[in-house]
C-alpha positions in Angstrom: 82.0 78.3 71.4 78.8 80.0 72.2 76.9 78.5 68.8 76.2 75.1 67.6 76.6 72.9 64.3 74.2 74.5 61.6 71.8 72.4 60.4 71.5 71.1 56.5 74.8 73.2 56.2 75.9 74.2 52.6 79.1 72.6 51.5 82.2 73.7 53.1 84.3 76.3 51.5 87.1 79.3 52.1 84.9 81.6 53.0 83.1 79.7 55.5 85.7 79.0 57.2 87.0 82.6 57.4 83.4 83.7 58.5 83.7 81.3 61.6 86.9 82.8 62.6 85.9 86.2 61.8 83.1 85.5 64.8 85.3 83.3 66.7 88.8 83.9 66.4 91.2 81.8 68.1 88.9 78.9 67.4 90.7 75.2 67.1 90.1 72.7 63.7 87.8 70.7 66.1 85.7 74.0 67.0 85.7 75.1 63.3 84.2 71.6 62.3 81.7 71.8 65.4 80.6 75.1 64.3 80.2 74.3 60.8 78.5 70.9 61.3 81.4 68.9 59.6 81.7 65.2 59.9 83.4 62.4 58.1 85.4 62.7 55.1 84.4 66.7 55.0 87.0 66.6 58.1 89.9 66.0 55.0 88.6 69.2 52.9 88.3 71.7 56.4 91.9 70.3 56.7 93.2 71.2 53.5 91.6 74.3 53.8 93.5 75.1 56.8 96.9 74.5 55.3 96.2 76.7 52.3 94.8 79.6 53.8 97.8 78.7 56.1 100.7 78.9 53.3 99.1 81.9 52.0 99.5 84.2 55.1 95.7 84.6 55.2 95.8 82.6 58.7 98.3 82.1 61.6 98.2 79.6 64.3 97.9 76.0 64.5 95.0 73.2 64.5 95.9 72.9 68.6 96.3 76.5 69.4 93.8 77.9 67.1 93.7 80.4 64.2 93.1 83.7 63.7 93.4 86.0 61.0 96.4 88.5 60.6 95.6 91.4 62.8 92.7 90.0 64.6 92.8 89.4 68.4 91.7 86.1 70.2 89.2 85.8 72.8 91.8 84.9 75.2 95.1 86.6 74.3 99.0 87.5 76.5 98.9 91.2 76.6 101.7 93.9 77.9 100.8 97.1 79.5 102.1 99.8 77.5 100.5 103.0 79.2 97.5 104.9 80.9 95.0 106.8 79.3 93.8 110.5 80.1 91.6 108.8 83.0 94.3 106.4 84.5 92.9 103.5 82.9 95.6 101.0 82.1 96.1 100.2 78.0 97.7 97.4 76.7 99.0 95.7 73.6 99.3 92.3 72.3 101.8 90.3 72.8 101.8 88.5 69.6 100.1 91.2 66.4 101.2 90.1 63.0 99.0 92.7 61.2 100.7 95.5 59.2 97.9 97.9 60.8 98.4 99.6 64.3 96.9 97.2 67.2 93.4 98.3 68.2 93.1 99.8 71.6 92.6 97.5 74.5 91.1 98.6 77.9 92.4 96.4 80.8 89.4 95.8 83.5 90.9 95.4 86.8 91.1 96.9 90.3 95.1 95.1 90.9 98.0 98.0 91.0 99.6 96.6 87.0 103.2 98.4 86.5 104.1 99.1 82.9 105.8 96.9 80.6 104.0 94.1 82.8 102.2 90.9 81.0 98.9 89.7 81.9 96.5 87.0 80.3 93.2 88.2 79.6 89.7 87.8 78.1 89.1 90.1 75.5 85.9 91.2 74.8 85.2 93.7 71.2 83.3 97.4 72.1 82.9 100.4 70.0 86.5 101.6 70.2 88.3 98.4 70.8 88.6 95.7 73.1 87.9 95.6 76.8 90.3 92.9 78.6 89.7 91.0 81.6 92.7 90.0 83.8 92.8 86.1 84.3 96.3 85.9 85.7 99.3 88.3 85.6 102.4 86.9 84.1 105.1 89.0 86.0 107.2 92.0 83.9 108.0 91.8 80.1 111.6 91.2 79.0 110.7 93.1 75.9 110.8 97.0 78.0 113.9 98.9 79.0 113.7 101.6 81.3 116.5 103.8 81.0 118.1 107.3 79.7 118.7 108.1 76.1 122.5 110.2 75.8 122.8 111.8 72.2 126.5 112.5 71.4 126.8 113.6 67.7 126.3 110.7 65.8 125.9 108.3 68.9 122.4 107.4 70.2 122.4 105.3 73.3 119.9 104.3 76.1 121.6 103.7 79.3 119.4 101.2 81.9 118.7 102.5 85.1 118.8 98.7 86.2 121.8 98.3 87.9 121.7 94.4 86.5 121.8 95.2 83.0 124.9 94.2 81.2 124.7 96.5 78.1 123.7 99.9 77.0 121.6 100.1 73.6 121.6 101.8 70.2 119.2 103.7 68.6 118.6 104.7 65.4 117.4 108.6 64.9 114.3 106.8 62.8 113.2 105.1 66.3 113.8 108.3 68.7 110.1 108.5 68.6 110.4 112.5 69.4 113.1 111.7 72.6 115.8 114.2 73.3 119.1 114.0 74.9 118.7 113.2 78.6 115.0 111.9 78.4 113.9 109.2 80.8 112.4 106.9 78.4 110.9 102.6 77.7 112.5 101.4 74.7 111.6 98.1 73.2 114.6 96.0 72.3 115.2 95.4 68.7 117.0 92.3 67.0 120.4 92.6 65.6 122.9 94.8 67.3 125.4 97.8 65.6 128.6 99.1 66.7 128.7 95.9 69.0 125.5 97.2 71.4 121.7 95.5 70.7 119.7 97.6 69.4 116.4 99.4 70.6 113.3 101.8 69.3 111.9 104.5 71.9 108.3 103.8 73.0 107.4 106.6 75.4 109.1 109.6 76.8 108.3 110.0 80.4 110.3 113.4 81.1 113.6 114.8 81.6 116.2 114.1 83.8 117.3 117.4 83.9 114.0 118.3 85.8 113.5 118.4 89.6 112.3 115.1 91.0 113.6 113.5 87.9 115.3 110.5 90.6 112.3 109.5 92.2 110.3 109.3 88.5 112.5 106.6 87.7 111.4 104.7 90.8 107.9 105.4 89.9 107.7 104.1 86.7 110.5 101.7 87.1 108.1 99.8 90.2 104.7 100.7 88.2 103.2 102.9 91.0 100.1 104.8 89.9 100.5 108.7 89.9 98.0 110.8 88.3 94.1 110.2 89.7 91.5 109.7 86.9 89.4 112.5 86.3 86.7 110.8 87.7 88.1 110.0 91.1 89.7 113.7 91.4 85.4 115.0 90.7 84.4 112.7 93.6 87.1 114.2 96.0 86.6 117.8 95.2 82.7 117.1 95.5 82.9 116.2 99.4 81.8 118.6 101.9 82.8 118.7 105.5 81.0 116.7 107.8 77.7 117.4 109.7 78.7 116.8 113.2 75.0 116.3 114.4 74.8 112.5 115.3 78.4 112.3 116.2 80.2 112.3 119.4 81.1 116.0 120.3 84.9 115.7 120.9 85.5 119.2 120.4 86.3 120.6 123.6 88.8 118.3 124.2 92.3 119.1 123.6 93.7 116.7 121.4 97.0 117.3 119.9 98.6 116.3 116.8 102.1 115.4 117.0 104.0 114.7 113.6 107.6 114.9 111.8 108.1 118.6 111.0 107.7 117.6 107.3 104.3 115.9 107.7 101.9 116.4 104.9 98.8 114.8 106.7 97.8 114.8 110.1 95.6 111.5 110.5 96.1 111.1 114.6 95.5 113.0 116.9 95.8 111.8 121.2 95.2 113.0 124.6 95.0 111.8 128.3 94.1 112.9 131.7 94.5 111.1 135.4 91.2 108.7 135.7 89.2 110.8 138.4 87.8 107.0 139.1 88.5 106.4 143.1 88.8 103.0 142.2 91.4 103.4 139.4 94.1 105.7 141.3 97.6 106.4 139.5 95.5 105.5 136.0 94.7 107.2 133.2 92.3 107.8 131.0 93.2 108.4 127.1 92.0 108.7 124.1 93.2 108.3 120.3 91.4 110.1 117.9 91.8 108.9 114.0 90.9 110.9 110.7 87.3 109.6 109.7 88.4 108.9 106.2 85.6 105.9 105.6 82.8 108.7 105.6 84.3 110.5 102.2 85.8 107.0 100.7 82.9 104.3 100.6 83.0 100.5 99.2 82.6 100.5 95.7 83.1 104.4 94.7 85.8 105.8 92.7 87.8 106.9 95.6 87.6 103.3 96.9 88.6 101.8 93.6 91.4 104.1 93.6 92.5 104.1 96.8 92.8 100.0 96.4 94.8 100.1 93.7 97.5 102.3 95.1 97.5 100.5 98.5 99.1 102.8 100.3 100.9 106.9 99.8 104.5 106.2 98.8 107.0 108.8 100.2 110.1 109.9 98.5 112.6 112.2 99.9 111.1 114.9 97.5 107.6 114.2 97.0 104.9 111.6 98.2 103.0 109.8 95.6 99.5 110.1 97.8 96.7 107.1 97.9 94.0 109.8 98.2 93.7 113.0 96.2 95.1 116.3 97.7 91.7 117.7 98.5 91.3 114.7 101.0 94.5 113.8 102.1 95.6 117.6 102.8 92.5 119.0 103.8 89.1 117.3 104.3 90.8 114.4 106.0 93.6 115.7 107.7 93.1 117.1 111.2 94.2 120.3 111.3 94.8 122.9 114.2 91.4 124.8 115.0 89.0 123.2 112.4 86.4 121.0 113.0 87.0 117.2 111.7 85.0 113.5 111.3 86.8 111.3 113.4 87.1 107.4 114.7 88.5 107.6 118.2 89.1 105.1 120.4 89.1 105.8 124.6 91.1 103.9 126.5 91.7 103.5 130.5 94.4 101.9 131.7 95.4 101.1 135.6 98.6 102.8 137.2 100.8 99.7 135.9 100.2 100.6 132.7 97.3 97.7 131.9 94.1 98.4 130.4 91.2 97.7 132.3 88.6 98.3 129.1 87.9 100.4 126.0 85.1 101.9 123.5 85.0 103.2 119.8 83.0 105.7 119.1 82.1 108.2 116.0 82.7 111.6 116.6 84.2 115.4 115.5 87.0 116.8 117.0 89.2 120.1 116.9 92.5 119.6 117.2 94.0 122.1 119.9 97.5 122.2 118.4 99.7 120.8 115.6 103.2 120.0 116.9 106.3 118.5 115.5 108.2 116.0 117.4 110.9 118.3 118.4 108.2 121.0 119.9 107.1 118.3 121.7 109.9 117.0 123.4 111.1 120.4 124.6 107.8 120.7 126.7 108.4 117.0 127.8 112.0 118.2 128.5 110.4 121.4 130.7 111.7 123.8 127.8 108.1 124.9 126.3 108.0 127.1 123.3 107.3 130.5 124.5 103.9 131.2 122.8 102.7 127.4 123.8 99.5 128.2 125.3 98.6 127.0 129.2 95.8 124.6 127.4 98.6 122.4 125.5 100.8 122.7 128.1 98.4 120.8 130.1 97.4 118.5 127.6 101.2 117.7 126.8 101.9 117.3 130.3 98.7 114.8 131.0 100.0 112.9 127.8 103.5 112.8 129.1 102.1 111.0 132.6 100.0 108.7 130.5 102.9 107.2 128.7 105.4 106.6 131.7 102.3 104.6 133.0 101.8 102.8 129.7 105.9 102.5 129.5 105.5 99.9 132.6 103.4 97.4 130.9 105.7 98.0 128.0 108.6 97.1 129.5 106.6 93.9 130.9 105.2 93.1 127.6 109.1 93.1 126.2 108.9 93.6 122.5 111.5 93.7 120.2 113.9 96.9 120.5 115.9 97.5 117.8 118.0 100.6 117.1 118.2 101.2 113.6 119.0 104.6 112.6 117.1 106.5 110.4 118.4 108.9 107.6 116.9 112.2 106.8 117.6 113.5 103.1 117.1 116.8 102.5 116.3 118.4 98.8 117.2 121.4 97.6 115.3 124.1 95.4 117.7 122.4 92.3 116.1 119.1 93.3 119.5 118.0 94.2 120.3 116.8 97.9 121.0 119.6 100.0 122.0 117.2 103.2 122.2 114.1 104.6 122.0 113.4 108.3 120.7 110.7 110.7 117.3 111.4 112.3 117.3 112.2 116.5 115.3 109.1 118.1 113.0 111.6 120.2 111.1 110.1 123.5 108.1 112.1 121.8 108.2 109.5 118.9 108.0 106.5 121.0 105.3 108.0 122.6 103.3 108.6 119.7 104.0 104.9 118.6 103.5 103.2 122.0 99.5 105.7 121.7 98.9 104.1 117.8 100.0 100.5 119.3 97.6 100.1 121.7 94.9 101.9 119.6 95.4 98.9 116.9 95.8 96.3 119.7 91.9 97.6 120.5 90.8 97.9 117.4 91.7 93.8 117.0 90.0 92.9 120.1 87.0 94.7 119.7 86.4 93.1 115.8 86.9 89.9 117.2 84.6 90.6 120.0 81.8 91.3 117.8 82.4 88.7 115.4 83.1 91.0 112.4 86.2 89.8 110.0 89.2 91.9 109.6 92.4 92.3 108.2 95.4 91.9 110.6 98.8 92.9 111.0 100.9 89.8 111.1 104.1 88.9 112.0 105.5 85.7 112.2 108.4 84.8 114.4 111.8 83.7 112.4 111.9 80.5 110.9 114.1 77.9 111.8 116.5 78.1 108.6 117.4 81.7 110.0 117.3 81.0 113.6 120.2 78.4 112.3 122.3 81.2 111.1 121.9 83.6 113.6 123.0 80.5 116.1 126.1 79.7 114.2 127.2 84.0 113.5 126.9 84.3 117.5 129.1 81.5 117.9 131.9 82.9 115.7 132.0 86.3 118.1 131.7 84.2 121.4 128.0 84.6 122.4 125.7 81.5 123.1 122.2 81.2 121.5 120.1 77.9 122.4 118.1 77.3 119.0 115.5 74.8 120.8 114.4 77.8 123.3 111.0 79.3 122.9 111.2 82.3 120.8 110.1 85.4 122.4 111.5 89.3 121.4 112.8 89.5 124.5 115.5 86.9 123.7 116.7 89.4 121.0 116.7 92.1 123.3 118.8 90.3 125.8 121.5 89.5 123.0 121.2 93.2 121.9 121.8 94.5 125.7 124.6 92.1 125.9 126.4 93.6 122.6 125.5 97.1 123.5 128.5 99.4 123.4 130.8 96.8 122.2 132.6 95.7 118.9 129.3 94.3 117.6 126.6 96.8 118.7 125.3 98.2 115.3 125.8 95.0 113.7 124.2 92.9 115.9 121.0 95.3 115.4 121.2 94.8 111.4 121.7 90.6 111.8 119.0 90.4 114.3 116.4 92.5 111.9 117.3 90.1 109.1 116.9 87.0 110.9 113.3 88.6 111.8 110.3 87.7 109.0 108.5 90.2 107.3 105.3 91.6 108.0 102.4 91.3 105.9 98.5 91.8 106.2 96.4 88.7 106.5 92.8 88.3 107.2 93.7 85.3 109.6 95.6 86.4 113.0 98.9 84.9 112.8 100.1 87.0 116.2 102.8 89.9 115.7 105.9 88.2 117.2 107.4 92.1 117.2 105.8 93.4 119.4 105.0 90.5 121.1 101.5 90.6 120.9 98.5 88.3 120.0 96.6 90.4 118.5 97.2 93.6 116.2 95.4 95.4 113.1 95.9 98.5 111.6 93.7 101.3 112.5 95.7 105.0 112.9 96.5 105.3 109.4 93.8 105.3 107.2 95.1 108.6 104.6 97.8 106.5 103.8 97.1 102.8 104.2 94.2 100.9 102.8 94.6 98.4 105.4 93.8 100.9 108.1 90.3 102.2 106.2 89.6 98.3 105.8 89.8 98.2 109.7 87.7 101.1 110.3 84.8 99.8 108.0 84.9 96.9 109.6 84.4 98.9 113.1 81.5 100.9 111.5 79.8 97.5 110.6 80.4 96.0 114.0 79.5 98.4 116.6 76.7 100.0 113.6 78.1 103.5 113.5 76.6 104.6 110.7 77.7 104.8 107.3 80.9 103.9 105.5 80.7 100.3 107.0 82.2 97.1 105.5 80.2 95.6 102.9 79.4 92.3 102.5 81.5 91.9 99.5 84.5 92.9 100.9 84.1 90.8 103.7 84.6 88.0 101.5 87.2 89.1 99.4 89.4 89.9 102.7 92.1 87.3 101.7 92.4 89.0 98.3 92.9 92.4 99.6 95.3 91.1 102.2 97.6 89.5 99.4 96.9 92.7 97.4 98.3 95.4 99.9 101.2 93.5 101.1 102.4 93.8 97.7 101.5 97.3 96.9 103.7 97.9 100.5 106.5 95.9 99.0 106.2 97.8 96.2 106.5 101.6 98.2 109.6 100.1 100.6 111.3 98.9 97.3 110.4 102.4 95.1 111.5 104.2 98.4 114.6 102.4 98.6 115.9 102.7 94.9 115.0 106.5 95.3 117.2 107.3 98.2 119.9 104.7 96.5 119.7 107.2 93.5 120.0 110.6 95.3 122.8 109.5 97.6 124.9 108.1 94.6 124.4 111.7 93.0 125.5 113.3 96.5 128.5 111.3 96.5 129.4 111.4 93.0 131.4 114.8 93.7 133.4 112.4 96.1 134.6 109.8 94.2 138.5 109.3 95.2 137.5 110.2 99.0 138.1 107.8 101.7 136.0 107.1 104.0 135.1 105.2 107.1 132.9 102.4 106.7 131.4 99.3 108.6 131.0 95.6 106.7 127.3 95.3 107.0 126.5 92.3 104.6 129.1 89.6 103.1 128.6 87.5 100.2 130.5 85.5 97.4 131.6 88.5 95.3 132.6 91.0 97.7 131.2 93.0 100.9 129.0 95.6 101.2 130.1 98.4 103.7 128.2 101.5 105.2 129.8 104.7 105.9 129.5 106.5 109.3 129.0 109.6 108.3 126.1 109.6 105.7 124.8 106.0 106.0 125.5 105.6 102.1 125.7 101.9 101.6 127.8 100.4 98.7 129.9 97.1 97.3 133.4 96.4 97.9 134.1 94.0 95.1 135.7 90.7 96.1 138.5 91.6 93.1 139.5 94.7 95.2 140.3 92.6 98.4 143.6 91.4 96.7 145.2 88.5 94.1 144.5 85.4 96.1 141.1 83.7 96.3 139.0 84.5 99.1 136.5 81.7 100.5 132.7 82.7 101.6 132.2 81.2 104.9 128.6 81.4 105.2 128.8 80.2 109.0 131.2 83.1 110.0 129.6 85.5 107.5 133.3 86.3 106.4 135.2 86.4 103.4 138.7 84.5 104.0 141.8 84.1 102.1 143.3 80.9 100.8 147.0 81.8 101.5 147.1 84.6 103.9 143.7 83.8 106.0 143.1 87.1 106.1 139.5 87.4 107.0 137.1 90.1 106.7 134.0 89.9 108.6 130.3 91.2 109.4 131.3 94.5 111.3 134.5 94.9 110.6 135.9 98.9 110.4 137.9 99.0 107.3 138.9 102.9 105.7 137.7 102.6 102.2 138.2 104.6 98.9 135.0 105.5 96.7 135.7 104.3 92.9 132.6 105.4 91.6 129.4 106.5 92.0 126.3 106.3 89.4 123.7 107.9 90.2 121.3 106.5 87.5 121.2 102.9 88.6 121.9 104.0 92.9 125.2 102.1 92.8 128.1 103.2 94.8 131.9 101.1 94.4 134.5 100.7 96.9 137.8 100.1 96.7 140.1 99.1 100.2 142.4 102.5 101.3 146.0 101.2 101.5 145.8 101.4 105.4 143.8 97.9 105.2 145.9 96.6 102.6 147.8 94.7 105.5 146.6 91.3 106.7 144.2 91.4 109.0 142.8 88.9 110.9 144.1 85.1 110.3 142.0 82.1 111.1 143.3 79.4 113.1 144.2 75.6 111.3 144.8 75.1 107.7 143.8 77.7 105.1 140.7 77.0 103.2 141.2 75.8 99.8 139.6 77.5 96.6 136.9 75.4 95.1 138.0 76.4 91.0 141.5 78.1 90.3 139.4 81.2 88.9 140.9 84.3 91.0 138.1 86.6 92.0 
């Protein structure tokens, strides 16, 4: 407490107690006694007064937890995030509010990305228009909010939750609609009691109509608490940015650097160039240049742009939109390496010998001018000897040299032997009506692998340089698989007749040999999934733990600062360590690298989950009119409650519940990744090809449910030995 006991204090009474609580909300009985200078027998009087005030409803709380006047907020309280103000700042309300009036305005002071409905423990400070709250601890998502779609049919008003784990819909009274209309995406607050057998709820916020285009991704954005609108001061800062003066920078404009990106790329933050090394001592070697947008020049430590970029952590990509880390003025204009336009860049010049081994490298801060904006398909046609008719001789020559360098770099890559997974990636095209026009698997071109290899080598060079100049940085780390995952992997391989020594030194090449042995066999496709699940998750860390998948001792993200905050930090670190000018990593940032790494690892996971959920909902909507149709599907997961299957033509995934397999009990054999019938011995295993019938498609939740088609109803595979007995008599 801020004040000490009063000297020569007057006798204790009700008003003095209330005056103390007005200035010190949340004070305990001991605090009040200390502030009023109460000693001895007066403590008994204080106890009586507090009990009377509590009984009359004038006070709430207890002598240990502290007292408050109804409608007052304690100094430290649990708050729930309820929305954003026009500037994009987070707003909250107390989880416990006993006053009859509207809770005061509470502004959350934090740089963390906190989602709608999340709870925080915070310290509050009174200001002119309400309170400011500083987050002490995040407590996770509130159980008191539901995100769903409002459905009105006559007098029946219900909310269908978007979470597929939700067991029930909610009834809503007309007076609790809060202006929401039929088919609106809403946030609702559950109420006590039930009507017509359903729990009750009231609408607290309308997000938008589900009839509008891009509604599917809107669900994912709000469900995962992804910031969308930029605060006005961030937009103003971006709009005030100007093109960079090339003076004082290395002039790279005469070098025909090329951007090579997907056809639908929204920004271009990397460019490449290569040429045979003219050094006689490096015959057959190549000089390469990887130039990256100089975002650090525009987004400086502590600026409004910086705080918002940190909050977002990364851009989030959906089939129908992108939620960028930076405002469009930067991401799509000043920082985008547009063809024929001068742009500031951070670049690394690397020299390789004829076997692809790096001889040396150096970083510089320059000005570049892209010679061409190419797609992967355009570059591939040129590599294959069929360049576009309108392609200039300069670009053709640049592409030929880049290809020559790539062939040299492949020699060292093969020697390094990084993990080589073949995981087909879907491409979802959205029509003008906001619905899926087509789903297809992306073609894996060699031009994509070329760009990946150039970027990997640039990232390695960044980590090496920063370690050499002893500048702190954030690494991209990927630890080896855990022992538990390796044991499970070994058990599975034995069930399909393959061996795996668990005690061997684990390197990516071990998995590559297994993948190679499975190639063109019945287990080829599922083996890629199994190997992927055996791996650890890559994260960001300020401590170097190496990168297992790439088989690299040190690795840092440098090549995508427009869409990843991690790369921006590495750029700042390079500027600091090499003394390259403005925008360097600050001392404050250097001290917070562990915290920053944890935060951006979280935002990355959040983005991946949101992107996955959005894709699932789009696919479910696409499949909705195909309910009843049969498909060829592969078993990609086995659990005690059923099989996860993936369709061959679209890659759509869904659940084949165990109850759909028949009336007998099916035991889950974790070692074999199989469900085995207790009477017939019929086994359904990972990698099996089944003919399935689509039974249900739920676009709202993104769920697909399948049944077995008639072709699979006969027993399929019998295991050896006595049948496994069920652990319970309950049928599934």
